PyMOL Python script that loads the backbone (N, CA, C, O; Angstrom):
from pymol import cmd

cmd.read_pdbstr("""\
ATOM      1  N   UNK A   1      -7.752 -11.302  16.501  1.00  0.00           N
ATOM      2  CA  UNK A   1      -7.556 -11.407  14.939  1.00  0.00           C
ATOM      3  C   UNK A   1      -7.399 -10.074  14.457  1.00  0.00           C
ATOM      4  O   UNK A   1      -8.095  -9.176  14.931  1.00  0.00           O
ATOM      5  N   UNK A   2      -6.515  -9.840  13.521  1.00  0.00           N
ATOM      6  CA  UNK A   2      -6.429  -8.677  12.824  1.00  0.00           C
ATOM      7  C   UNK A   2      -7.551  -8.432  11.718  1.00  0.00           C
ATOM      8  O   UNK A   2      -7.958  -9.325  10.975  1.00  0.00           O
ATOM      9  N   UNK A   3      -7.971  -7.198  11.699  1.00  0.00           N
ATOM     10  CA  UNK A   3      -8.866  -6.788  10.529  1.00  0.00           C
ATOM     11  C   UNK A   3      -8.188  -7.088   9.253  1.00  0.00           C
ATOM     12  O   UNK A   3      -7.023  -6.735   9.074  1.00  0.00           O
ATOM     13  N   UNK A   4      -8.904  -7.760   8.308  1.00  0.00           N
ATOM     14  CA  UNK A   4      -8.152  -8.042   7.087  1.00  0.00           C
ATOM     15  C   UNK A   4      -7.951  -6.548   6.206  1.00  0.00           C
ATOM     16  O   UNK A   4      -8.774  -5.633   6.210  1.00  0.00           O
ATOM     17  N   UNK A   5      -6.848  -6.558   5.575  1.00  0.00           N
ATOM     18  CA  UNK A   5      -6.526  -5.291   4.815  1.00  0.00           C
ATOM     19  C   UNK A   5      -7.475  -5.431   3.623  1.00  0.00           C
ATOM     20  O   UNK A   5      -7.762  -6.496   3.077  1.00  0.00           O
ATOM     21  N   UNK A   6      -7.915  -4.245   3.298  1.00  0.00           N
ATOM     22  CA  UNK A   6      -8.653  -4.089   2.104  1.00  0.00           C
ATOM     23  C   UNK A   6      -8.100  -2.940   1.147  1.00  0.00           C
ATOM     24  O   UNK A   6      -7.254  -2.118   1.500  1.00  0.00           O
ATOM     25  N   UNK A   7      -8.689  -2.995  -0.105  1.00  0.00           N
ATOM     26  CA  UNK A   7      -8.304  -2.108  -1.124  1.00  0.00           C
ATOM     27  C   UNK A   7      -8.319  -0.705  -0.536  1.00  0.00           C
ATOM     28  O   UNK A   7      -7.357   0.062  -0.563  1.00  0.00           O
ATOM     29  N   UNK A   8      -9.634  -0.421   0.053  1.00  0.00           N
ATOM     30  CA  UNK A   8      -9.856   0.914   0.494  1.00  0.00           C
ATOM     31  C   UNK A   8      -9.140   1.384   1.817  1.00  0.00           C
ATOM     32  O   UNK A   8      -8.948   2.571   2.080  1.00  0.00           O
ATOM     33  N   UNK A   9      -8.755   0.304   2.644  1.00  0.00           N
ATOM     34  CA  UNK A   9      -7.823   0.753   3.835  1.00  0.00           C
ATOM     35  C   UNK A   9      -6.548   0.872   3.397  1.00  0.00           C
ATOM     36  O   UNK A   9      -5.824   1.656   4.012  1.00  0.00           O
ATOM     37  N   UNK A  10      -6.038   0.181   2.332  1.00  0.00           N
ATOM     38  CA  UNK A  10      -4.609   0.618   1.831  1.00  0.00           C
ATOM     39  C   UNK A  10      -4.780   1.893   1.231  1.00  0.00           C
ATOM     40  O   UNK A  10      -3.955   2.760   1.518  1.00  0.00           O
ATOM     41  N   UNK A  11      -5.767   2.178   0.395  1.00  0.00           N
ATOM     42  CA  UNK A  11      -5.824   3.637  -0.262  1.00  0.00           C
ATOM     43  C   UNK A  11      -5.815   4.621   0.985  1.00  0.00           C
ATOM     44  O   UNK A  11      -5.011   5.552   0.941  1.00  0.00           O
ATOM     45  N   UNK A  12      -6.600   4.501   2.037  1.00  0.00           N
ATOM     46  CA  UNK A  12      -6.639   5.267   3.127  1.00  0.00           C
ATOM     47  C   UNK A  12      -5.269   5.436   3.786  1.00  0.00           C
ATOM     48  O   UNK A  12      -4.920   6.569   4.117  1.00  0.00           O
ATOM     49  N   UNK A  13      -4.537   4.473   3.981  1.00  0.00           N
ATOM     50  CA  UNK A  13      -3.212   4.383   4.581  1.00  0.00           C
ATOM     51  C   UNK A  13      -2.263   5.211   3.797  1.00  0.00           C
ATOM     52  O   UNK A  13      -1.469   5.966   4.358  1.00  0.00           O
ATOM     53  N   UNK A  14      -2.334   5.076   2.457  1.00  0.00           N
ATOM     54  CA  UNK A  14      -1.404   5.755   1.567  1.00  0.00           C
ATOM     55  C   UNK A  14      -1.876   7.279   1.676  1.00  0.00           C
ATOM     56  O   UNK A  14      -1.060   8.163   1.934  1.00  0.00           O
ATOM     57  N   UNK A  15      -3.137   7.524   1.483  1.00  0.00           N
ATOM     58  CA  UNK A  15      -3.564   8.896   1.423  1.00  0.00           C
ATOM     59  C   UNK A  15      -3.048   9.558   2.800  1.00  0.00           C
ATOM     60  O   UNK A  15      -2.565  10.690   2.776  1.00  0.00           O
ATOM     61  N   UNK A  16      -3.158   8.841   3.977  1.00  0.00           N
ATOM     62  CA  UNK A  16      -2.803   9.485   5.222  1.00  0.00           C
ATOM     63  C   UNK A  16      -1.274   9.959   5.195  1.00  0.00           C
ATOM     64  O   UNK A  16      -0.941  11.069   5.611  1.00  0.00           O
ATOM     65  N   UNK A  17      -0.408   9.061   4.692  1.00  0.00           N
ATOM     66  CA  UNK A  17       1.122   9.424   4.662  1.00  0.00           C
ATOM     67  C   UNK A  17       1.316  10.519   3.675  1.00  0.00           C
ATOM     68  O   UNK A  17       2.277  11.268   3.848  1.00  0.00           O
ATOM     69  N   UNK A  18       0.474  10.718   2.598  1.00  0.00           N
ATOM     70  CA  UNK A  18       0.595  11.674   1.629  1.00  0.00           C
ATOM     71  C   UNK A  18      -0.107  12.976   1.985  1.00  0.00           C
ATOM     72  O   UNK A  18       0.117  13.968   1.290  1.00  0.00           O
ATOM     73  N   UNK A  19      -0.956  13.043   3.040  1.00  0.00           N
ATOM     74  CA  UNK A  19      -1.762  14.066   3.481  1.00  0.00           C
ATOM     75  C   UNK A  19      -2.638  14.437   2.333  1.00  0.00           C
ATOM     76  O   UNK A  19      -2.724  15.610   1.969  1.00  0.00           O
ATOM     77  N   UNK A  20      -3.293  13.464   1.752  1.00  0.00           N
ATOM     78  CA  UNK A  20      -4.293  13.665   0.743  1.00  0.00           C
ATOM     79  C   UNK A  20      -5.549  13.105   1.109  1.00  0.00           C
ATOM     80  O   UNK A  20      -5.666  12.467   2.155  1.00  0.00           O
ATOM     81  N   UNK A  21      -6.591  13.314   0.247  1.00  0.00           N
ATOM     82  CA  UNK A  21      -7.969  12.593   0.470  1.00  0.00           C
ATOM     83  C   UNK A  21      -7.881  11.325  -0.240  1.00  0.00           C
ATOM     84  O   UNK A  21      -7.370  11.295  -1.359  1.00  0.00           O
ATOM     85  N   UNK A  22      -8.361  10.217   0.346  1.00  0.00           N
ATOM     86  CA  UNK A  22      -8.353   8.973  -0.340  1.00  0.00           C
ATOM     87  C   UNK A  22      -8.747   8.977  -1.765  1.00  0.00           C
ATOM     88  O   UNK A  22      -8.179   8.357  -2.664  1.00  0.00           O
ATOM     89  N   UNK A  23      -9.991   9.896  -1.896  1.00  0.00           N
ATOM     90  CA  UNK A  23     -10.523   9.894  -3.278  1.00  0.00           C
ATOM     91  C   UNK A  23      -9.496  10.377  -4.368  1.00  0.00           C
ATOM     92  O   UNK A  23      -9.719  10.178  -5.562  1.00  0.00           O
ATOM     93  N   UNK A  24      -8.429  10.981  -3.946  1.00  0.00           N
ATOM     94  CA  UNK A  24      -7.390  11.457  -4.808  1.00  0.00           C
ATOM     95  C   UNK A  24      -6.334  10.502  -5.259  1.00  0.00           C
ATOM     96  O   UNK A  24      -5.455  10.828  -6.057  1.00  0.00           O
ATOM     97  N   UNK A  25      -6.444   9.267  -4.707  1.00  0.00           N
ATOM     98  CA  UNK A  25      -5.498   8.244  -5.059  1.00  0.00           C
ATOM     99  C   UNK A  25      -6.210   7.221  -5.946  1.00  0.00           C
ATOM    100  O   UNK A  25      -7.127   6.517  -5.524  1.00  0.00           O
ATOM    101  N   UNK A  26      -5.744   7.177  -7.187  1.00  0.00           N
ATOM    102  CA  UNK A  26      -6.176   6.223  -8.032  1.00  0.00           C
ATOM    103  C   UNK A  26      -5.556   4.840  -8.115  1.00  0.00           C
ATOM    104  O   UNK A  26      -4.409   4.685  -7.695  1.00  0.00           O
ATOM    105  N   UNK A  27      -6.190   3.899  -8.592  1.00  0.00           N
ATOM    106  CA  UNK A  27      -5.423   2.634  -8.528  1.00  0.00           C
ATOM    107  C   UNK A  27      -4.279   2.615  -9.448  1.00  0.00           C
ATOM    108  O   UNK A  27      -3.394   1.795  -9.205  1.00  0.00           O
ATOM    109  N   UNK A  28      -4.152   3.395 -10.477  1.00  0.00           N
ATOM    110  CA  UNK A  28      -3.078   3.244 -11.433  1.00  0.00           C
ATOM    111  C   UNK A  28      -2.181   4.522 -11.321  1.00  0.00           C
ATOM    112  O   UNK A  28      -1.273   4.744 -12.122  1.00  0.00           O
ATOM    113  N   UNK A  29      -2.473   5.296 -10.341  1.00  0.00           N
ATOM    114  CA  UNK A  29      -1.595   6.485 -10.092  1.00  0.00           C
ATOM    115  C   UNK A  29      -0.224   5.849  -9.652  1.00  0.00           C
ATOM    116  O   UNK A  29      -0.113   4.830  -8.970  1.00  0.00           O
ATOM    117  N   UNK A  30       0.993   6.762 -10.247  1.00  0.00           N
ATOM    118  CA  UNK A  30       2.233   6.334  -9.644  1.00  0.00           C
ATOM    119  C   UNK A  30       2.401   7.175  -8.337  1.00  0.00           C
ATOM    120  O   UNK A  30       2.376   8.404  -8.274  1.00  0.00           O
ATOM    121  N   UNK A  31       2.569   6.343  -7.356  1.00  0.00           N
ATOM    122  CA  UNK A  31       2.599   6.856  -5.997  1.00  0.00           C
ATOM    123  C   UNK A  31       3.696   7.840  -5.662  1.00  0.00           C
ATOM    124  O   UNK A  31       3.565   8.789  -4.889  1.00  0.00           O
ATOM    125  N   UNK A  32       4.946   7.469  -6.420  1.00  0.00           N
ATOM    126  CA  UNK A  32       6.051   8.126  -6.248  1.00  0.00           C
ATOM    127  C   UNK A  32       5.885   9.622  -6.873  1.00  0.00           C
ATOM    128  O   UNK A  32       6.472  10.591  -6.391  1.00  0.00           O
ATOM    129  N   UNK A  33       5.075   9.693  -7.929  1.00  0.00           N
ATOM    130  CA  UNK A  33       4.773  10.892  -8.601  1.00  0.00           C
ATOM    131  C   UNK A  33       3.967  11.805  -7.717  1.00  0.00           C
ATOM    132  O   UNK A  33       4.124  13.025  -7.740  1.00  0.00           O
ATOM    133  N   UNK A  34       3.025  11.139  -6.868  1.00  0.00           N
ATOM    134  CA  UNK A  34       2.312  11.795  -5.863  1.00  0.00           C
ATOM    135  C   UNK A  34       3.089  12.223  -4.586  1.00  0.00           C
ATOM    136  O   UNK A  34       2.527  12.931  -3.750  1.00  0.00           O
ATOM    137  N   UNK A  35       4.301  11.830  -4.429  1.00  0.00           N
ATOM    138  CA  UNK A  35       4.973  12.373  -3.352  1.00  0.00           C
ATOM    139  C   UNK A  35       5.571  11.304  -2.422  1.00  0.00           C
ATOM    140  O   UNK A  35       6.434  11.597  -1.594  1.00  0.00           O
ATOM    141  N   UNK A  36       5.070   9.997  -2.587  1.00  0.00           N
ATOM    142  CA  UNK A  36       5.678   8.910  -1.777  1.00  0.00           C
ATOM    143  C   UNK A  36       7.017   8.593  -1.823  1.00  0.00           C
ATOM    144  O   UNK A  36       7.488   8.463  -2.952  1.00  0.00           O
ATOM    145  N   UNK A  37       7.731   8.438  -0.903  1.00  0.00           N
ATOM    146  CA  UNK A  37       9.260   8.190  -0.916  1.00  0.00           C
ATOM    147  C   UNK A  37       9.396   6.785  -0.477  1.00  0.00           C
ATOM    148  O   UNK A  37       8.411   6.174  -0.061  1.00  0.00           O
ATOM    149  N   UNK A  38      10.595   6.226  -0.549  1.00  0.00           N
ATOM    150  CA  UNK A  38      10.991   4.893  -0.144  1.00  0.00           C
ATOM    151  C   UNK A  38      10.882   4.762   1.394  1.00  0.00           C
ATOM    152  O   UNK A  38      10.659   3.653   1.879  1.00  0.00           O
ATOM    153  N   UNK A  39      11.022   5.779   2.125  1.00  0.00           N
ATOM    154  CA  UNK A  39      11.150   5.566   3.691  1.00  0.00           C
ATOM    155  C   UNK A  39       9.689   5.371   3.966  1.00  0.00           C
ATOM    156  O   UNK A  39       9.370   4.431   4.694  1.00  0.00           O
ATOM    157  N   UNK A  40       8.784   6.141   3.475  1.00  0.00           N
ATOM    158  CA  UNK A  40       7.356   6.008   3.744  1.00  0.00           C
ATOM    159  C   UNK A  40       6.690   4.730   3.200  1.00  0.00           C
ATOM    160  O   UNK A  40       5.805   4.143   3.822  1.00  0.00           O
ATOM    161  N   UNK A  41       7.144   4.346   2.051  1.00  0.00           N
ATOM    162  CA  UNK A  41       6.735   3.042   1.359  1.00  0.00           C
ATOM    163  C   UNK A  41       7.161   1.881   2.413  1.00  0.00           C
ATOM    164  O   UNK A  41       6.372   0.982   2.704  1.00  0.00           O
ATOM    165  N   UNK A  42       8.468   1.966   2.963  1.00  0.00           N
ATOM    166  CA  UNK A  42       8.732   0.941   3.940  1.00  0.00           C
ATOM    167  C   UNK A  42       7.914   0.775   5.239  1.00  0.00           C
ATOM    168  O   UNK A  42       7.672  -0.290   5.808  1.00  0.00           O
ATOM    169  N   UNK A  43       7.521   2.047   5.615  1.00  0.00           N
ATOM    170  CA  UNK A  43       6.624   2.241   6.869  1.00  0.00           C
ATOM    171  C   UNK A  43       5.299   1.517   6.452  1.00  0.00           C
ATOM    172  O   UNK A  43       4.740   0.739   7.224  1.00  0.00           O
ATOM    173  N   UNK A  44       4.898   1.754   5.407  1.00  0.00           N
ATOM    174  CA  UNK A  44       3.642   1.269   4.965  1.00  0.00           C
ATOM    175  C   UNK A  44       3.570  -0.301   4.911  1.00  0.00           C
ATOM    176  O   UNK A  44       2.646  -0.984   5.352  1.00  0.00           O
ATOM    177  N   UNK A  45       4.734  -0.759   4.278  1.00  0.00           N
ATOM    178  CA  UNK A  45       5.020  -2.374   4.301  1.00  0.00           C
ATOM    179  C   UNK A  45       4.984  -2.762   5.599  1.00  0.00           C
ATOM    180  O   UNK A  45       4.244  -3.710   5.860  1.00  0.00           O
ATOM    181  N   UNK A  46       5.654  -2.219   6.551  1.00  0.00           N
ATOM    182  CA  UNK A  46       5.810  -2.593   7.894  1.00  0.00           C
ATOM    183  C   UNK A  46       4.553  -2.593   8.616  1.00  0.00           C
ATOM    184  O   UNK A  46       4.342  -3.473   9.451  1.00  0.00           O
ATOM    185  N   UNK A  47       3.654  -1.643   8.363  1.00  0.00           N
ATOM    186  CA  UNK A  47       2.360  -1.534   9.007  1.00  0.00           C
ATOM    187  C   UNK A  47       1.545  -2.734   8.429  1.00  0.00           C
ATOM    188  O   UNK A  47       0.922  -3.450   9.213  1.00  0.00           O
ATOM    189  N   UNK A  48       1.528  -2.969   7.151  1.00  0.00           N
ATOM    190  CA  UNK A  48       0.682  -4.010   6.618  1.00  0.00           C
ATOM    191  C   UNK A  48       1.175  -5.351   7.014  1.00  0.00           C
ATOM    192  O   UNK A  48       0.370  -6.281   7.062  1.00  0.00           O
ATOM    193  N   UNK A  49       2.539  -5.553   7.329  1.00  0.00           N
ATOM    194  CA  UNK A  49       3.072  -6.828   7.833  1.00  0.00           C
ATOM    195  C   UNK A  49       2.542  -7.026   9.144  1.00  0.00           C
ATOM    196  O   UNK A  49       2.086  -8.113   9.498  1.00  0.00           O
ATOM    197  N   UNK A  50       2.590  -5.853   9.999  1.00  0.00           N
ATOM    198  CA  UNK A  50       2.001  -5.993  11.441  1.00  0.00           C
ATOM    199  C   UNK A  50       0.555  -6.413  11.428  1.00  0.00           C
ATOM    200  O   UNK A  50       0.100  -6.924  12.451  1.00  0.00           O
ATOM    201  N   UNK A  51      -0.223  -6.247  10.357  1.00  0.00           N
ATOM    202  CA  UNK A  51      -1.624  -6.740  10.468  1.00  0.00           C
ATOM    203  C   UNK A  51      -1.708  -8.134   9.706  1.00  0.00           C
ATOM    204  O   UNK A  51      -2.799  -8.638   9.442  1.00  0.00           O
ATOM    205  N   UNK A  52      -0.537  -8.713   9.378  1.00  0.00           N
ATOM    206  CA  UNK A  52      -0.428 -10.103   8.815  1.00  0.00           C
ATOM    207  C   UNK A  52      -0.424 -10.082   7.411  1.00  0.00           C
ATOM    208  O   UNK A  52      -0.732 -11.140   6.863  1.00  0.00           O
ATOM    209  N   UNK A  53      -0.132  -9.067   6.669  1.00  0.00           N
ATOM    210  CA  UNK A  53       0.007  -9.106   5.129  1.00  0.00           C
ATOM    211  C   UNK A  53       1.437  -8.943   4.862  1.00  0.00           C
ATOM    212  O   UNK A  53       1.936  -7.833   5.046  1.00  0.00           O
ATOM    213  N   UNK A  54       2.111  -9.859   4.475  1.00  0.00           N
ATOM    214  CA  UNK A  54       3.538  -9.770   4.244  1.00  0.00           C
ATOM    215  C   UNK A  54       3.830  -9.425   2.827  1.00  0.00           C
ATOM    216  O   UNK A  54       3.866 -10.276   1.938  1.00  0.00           O
ATOM    217  N   UNK A  55       4.056  -8.048   2.623  1.00  0.00           N
ATOM    218  CA  UNK A  55       4.283  -7.521   1.386  1.00  0.00           C
ATOM    219  C   UNK A  55       5.850  -7.084   1.472  1.00  0.00           C
ATOM    220  O   UNK A  55       6.350  -6.450   2.401  1.00  0.00           O
ATOM    221  N   UNK A  56       6.471  -7.522   0.394  1.00  0.00           N
ATOM    222  CA  UNK A  56       7.990  -7.270   0.315  1.00  0.00           C
ATOM    223  C   UNK A  56       8.191  -5.844  -0.260  1.00  0.00           C
ATOM    224  O   UNK A  56       7.524  -5.463  -1.222  1.00  0.00           O
ATOM    225  N   UNK A  57       9.109  -5.068   0.337  1.00  0.00           N
ATOM    226  CA  UNK A  57       9.409  -3.729  -0.224  1.00  0.00           C
ATOM    227  C   UNK A  57       9.778  -3.776  -1.600  1.00  0.00           C
ATOM    228  O   UNK A  57       9.325  -2.990  -2.432  1.00  0.00           O
ATOM    229  N   UNK A  58      10.654  -4.748  -1.872  1.00  0.00           N
ATOM    230  CA  UNK A  58      11.237  -4.777  -3.199  1.00  0.00           C
ATOM    231  C   UNK A  58      10.202  -5.127  -4.332  1.00  0.00           C
ATOM    232  O   UNK A  58      10.307  -4.734  -5.494  1.00  0.00           O
ATOM    233  N   UNK A  59       9.178  -5.925  -3.838  1.00  0.00           N
ATOM    234  CA  UNK A  59       8.065  -6.101  -4.921  1.00  0.00           C
ATOM    235  C   UNK A  59       7.299  -4.915  -5.092  1.00  0.00           C
ATOM    236  O   UNK A  59       6.942  -4.588  -6.224  1.00  0.00           O
ATOM    237  N   UNK A  60       6.985  -4.182  -4.016  1.00  0.00           N
ATOM    238  CA  UNK A  60       6.355  -2.911  -4.031  1.00  0.00           C
ATOM    239  C   UNK A  60       7.079  -1.935  -5.002  1.00  0.00           C
ATOM    240  O   UNK A  60       6.400  -1.285  -5.797  1.00  0.00           O
ATOM    241  N   UNK A  61       8.469  -1.805  -4.967  1.00  0.00           N
ATOM    242  CA  UNK A  61       9.202  -0.837  -5.797  1.00  0.00           C
ATOM    243  C   UNK A  61       9.125  -1.163  -7.175  1.00  0.00           C
ATOM    244  O   UNK A  61       9.384  -0.285  -7.999  1.00  0.00           O
ATOM    245  N   UNK A  62       8.788  -2.366  -7.559  1.00  0.00           N
ATOM    246  CA  UNK A  62       8.722  -2.594  -9.002  1.00  0.00           C
ATOM    247  C   UNK A  62       7.706  -2.003  -9.817  1.00  0.00           C
ATOM    248  O   UNK A  62       7.819  -1.918 -11.040  1.00  0.00           O
ATOM    249  N   UNK A  63       6.556  -1.525  -9.067  1.00  0.00           N
ATOM    250  CA  UNK A  63       5.407  -0.934  -9.693  1.00  0.00           C
ATOM    251  C   UNK A  63       4.763  -0.236  -8.644  1.00  0.00           C
ATOM    252  O   UNK A  63       4.007  -0.882  -7.918  1.00  0.00           O
ATOM    253  N   UNK A  64       4.942   1.050  -8.428  1.00  0.00           N
ATOM    254  CA  UNK A  64       4.502   1.882  -7.305  1.00  0.00           C
ATOM    255  C   UNK A  64       3.095   2.508  -7.487  1.00  0.00           C
ATOM    256  O   UNK A  64       2.904   3.724  -7.501  1.00  0.00           O
ATOM    257  N   UNK A  65       2.070   1.516  -7.631  1.00  0.00           N
ATOM    258  CA  UNK A  65       0.786   1.865  -7.895  1.00  0.00           C
ATOM    259  C   UNK A  65      -0.052   1.197  -6.770  1.00  0.00           C
ATOM    260  O   UNK A  65       0.426   0.195  -6.238  1.00  0.00           O
ATOM    261  N   UNK A  66      -1.199   1.641  -6.381  1.00  0.00           N
ATOM    262  CA  UNK A  66      -2.056   1.113  -5.467  1.00  0.00           C
ATOM    263  C   UNK A  66      -2.581  -0.274  -6.079  1.00  0.00           C
ATOM    264  O   UNK A  66      -2.718  -1.240  -5.328  1.00  0.00           O
ATOM    265  N   UNK A  67      -2.858  -0.363  -7.372  1.00  0.00           N
ATOM    266  CA  UNK A  67      -3.465  -1.488  -7.913  1.00  0.00           C
ATOM    267  C   UNK A  67      -2.443  -2.766  -7.850  1.00  0.00           C
ATOM    268  O   UNK A  67      -2.863  -3.916  -7.719  1.00  0.00           O
ATOM    269  N   UNK A  68      -1.062  -2.438  -7.957  1.00  0.00           N
ATOM    270  CA  UNK A  68      -0.143  -3.412  -8.008  1.00  0.00           C
ATOM    271  C   UNK A  68       0.061  -3.869  -6.449  1.00  0.00           C
ATOM    272  O   UNK A  68       0.097  -5.059  -6.134  1.00  0.00           O
ATOM    273  N   UNK A  69       0.180  -2.899  -5.596  1.00  0.00           N
ATOM    274  CA  UNK A  69       0.252  -3.258  -4.304  1.00  0.00           C
ATOM    275  C   UNK A  69      -0.766  -4.075  -3.753  1.00  0.00           C
ATOM    276  O   UNK A  69      -0.508  -5.036  -3.028  1.00  0.00           O
ATOM    277  N   UNK A  70      -2.021  -3.696  -4.100  1.00  0.00           N
ATOM    278  CA  UNK A  70      -3.284  -4.537  -3.709  1.00  0.00           C
ATOM    279  C   UNK A  70      -3.196  -5.884  -4.303  1.00  0.00           C
ATOM    280  O   UNK A  70      -3.590  -6.814  -3.599  1.00  0.00           O
ATOM    281  N   UNK A  71      -2.731  -6.149  -5.515  1.00  0.00           N
ATOM    282  CA  UNK A  71      -2.461  -7.532  -6.027  1.00  0.00           C
ATOM    283  C   UNK A  71      -1.528  -8.279  -5.014  1.00  0.00           C
ATOM    284  O   UNK A  71      -1.817  -9.391  -4.571  1.00  0.00           O
ATOM    285  N   UNK A  72      -0.465  -7.640  -4.699  1.00  0.00           N
ATOM    286  CA  UNK A  72       0.457  -8.204  -3.834  1.00  0.00           C
ATOM    287  C   UNK A  72      -0.182  -8.578  -2.450  1.00  0.00           C
ATOM    288  O   UNK A  72       0.087  -9.642  -1.891  1.00  0.00           O
ATOM    289  N   UNK A  73      -1.015  -7.675  -1.946  1.00  0.00           N
ATOM    290  CA  UNK A  73      -1.639  -7.952  -0.629  1.00  0.00           C
ATOM    291  C   UNK A  73      -2.683  -9.098  -0.732  1.00  0.00           C
ATOM    292  O   UNK A  73      -2.839  -9.961   0.131  1.00  0.00           O
ATOM    293  N   UNK A  74      -3.400  -8.998  -1.932  1.00  0.00           N
ATOM    294  CA  UNK A  74      -4.445 -10.169  -2.043  1.00  0.00           C
ATOM    295  C   UNK A  74      -3.714 -11.556  -2.091  1.00  0.00           C
ATOM    296  O   UNK A  74      -4.140 -12.541  -1.488  1.00  0.00           O
ATOM    297  N   UNK A  75      -2.655 -11.551  -2.809  1.00  0.00           N
ATOM    298  CA  UNK A  75      -1.787 -12.832  -2.824  1.00  0.00           C
ATOM    299  C   UNK A  75      -1.303 -13.227  -1.498  1.00  0.00           C
ATOM    300  O   UNK A  75      -1.359 -14.405  -1.144  1.00  0.00           O
ATOM    301  N   UNK A  76      -0.794 -12.230  -0.687  1.00  0.00           N
ATOM    302  CA  UNK A  76      -0.285 -12.610   0.623  1.00  0.00           C
ATOM    303  C   UNK A  76      -1.374 -12.920   1.611  1.00  0.00           C
ATOM    304  O   UNK A  76      -1.073 -13.522   2.643  1.00  0.00           O
ATOM    305  N   UNK A  77      -2.564 -12.573   1.388  1.00  0.00           N
ATOM    306  CA  UNK A  77      -3.728 -12.762   2.233  1.00  0.00           C
ATOM    307  C   UNK A  77      -4.242 -14.152   1.898  1.00  0.00           C
ATOM    308  O   UNK A  77      -4.794 -14.764   2.813  1.00  0.00           O
ATOM    309  N   UNK A  78      -4.150 -14.650   0.875  1.00  0.00           N
ATOM    310  CA  UNK A  78      -4.608 -15.845   0.323  1.00  0.00           C
ATOM    311  C   UNK A  78      -3.751 -17.103   0.781  1.00  0.00           C
ATOM    312  O   UNK A  78      -4.194 -18.250   0.710  1.00  0.00           O
ATOM    313  N   UNK A  79      -2.537 -16.800   1.237  1.00  0.00           N
ATOM    314  CA  UNK A  79      -1.751 -17.852   1.764  1.00  0.00           C
ATOM    315  C   UNK A  79      -0.431 -17.974   0.982  1.00  0.00           C
ATOM    316  O   UNK A  79       0.392 -18.835   1.291  1.00  0.00           O
TER     317      UNK A  79
END
""", "prot")
cmd.dss("prot")
cmd.show_as("cartoon", "prot")
cmd.util.cbc("prot")
cmd.orient("prot")
């Protein structure tokens, strides 16, 4: 069984691809402004799908914030 995705694990994943400290990633920060590009966003979405959280890239692109992405992940994990 895969470990459930959490807000903090998402924050850590994003920070890792941005080469930042997770404490530097706020829930409402625009991740594109912090340097996240579409290729790395697709990689993150794929990584999260691999652990059972089906997040659609197009939904992620609508609002590139950790808070929005977490709401998508919560919905996906609830079924």
